[in-house]
C-alpha positions in Angstrom: 22.0 -161.9 3.9 21.1 -158.3 3.5 19.5 -158.2 6.9 22.8 -159.5 8.3 24.7 -156.7 6.7 22.3 -154.1 8.0 22.3 -155.3 11.5 25.9 -156.6 11.8 26.9 -154.0 14.4 23.9 -154.9 16.6 24.6 -158.6 16.3 28.3 -158.1 17.2 27.2 -155.9 20.2 24.7 -158.5 21.4 27.3 -161.4 21.0 29.9 -159.3 22.9 27.5 -158.6 25.7 26.6 -162.3 26.0 30.3 -163.2 26.0 30.9 -160.7 28.8 27.9 -162.0 30.8 29.1 -165.6 30.4 32.7 -164.7 31.3 31.6 -162.8 34.5 29.4 -165.7 35.5 32.1 -168.2 35.1 34.6 -166.0 37.0 32.2 -165.5 40.0 31.3 -169.2 40.1 34.9 -170.4 40.0 37.2 -167.8 41.6 35.0 -165.7 43.9 34.5 -166.4 47.5 31.1 -167.1 48.9 28.8 -164.1 49.2 28.8 -162.3 52.6 25.4 -163.7 53.6 26.6 -167.3 53.0 29.6 -166.7 55.2 27.4 -165.1 57.9 25.1 -168.2 57.9 28.1 -170.5 58.2 29.4 -168.5 61.1 26.0 -168.5 62.8 25.7 -172.2 62.4 29.2 -172.7 63.8 28.3 -170.6 66.9 25.2 -172.6 67.5 27.1 -175.9 67.1 29.7 -174.7 69.6 27.0 -173.6 72.0 25.3 -177.0 71.7 28.6 -178.8 72.3 29.3 -176.6 75.3 25.8 -177.3 76.7 26.2 -181.1 76.1 29.5 -181.0 78.0 27.9 -179.3 81.0 25.0 -181.7 81.0 27.0 -184.9 80.6 30.2 -185.3 82.5 31.4 -188.1 80.1 30.9 -186.0 77.0 34.1 -185.2 75.0 
């Protein structure tokens, strides 16, 4: 119990930092948009899919 009284301010500081870390993590997971690199990958994939679709249309006259 004496150890707790001696180190109470450090314990409070560590718990506060852990709370902030957990809060920031939850915020970023729930409310933040995807990181820029994820968006870039998605756009790149969309471009490639569009290009594939265009090439398929040119190769096959019956393609949609």
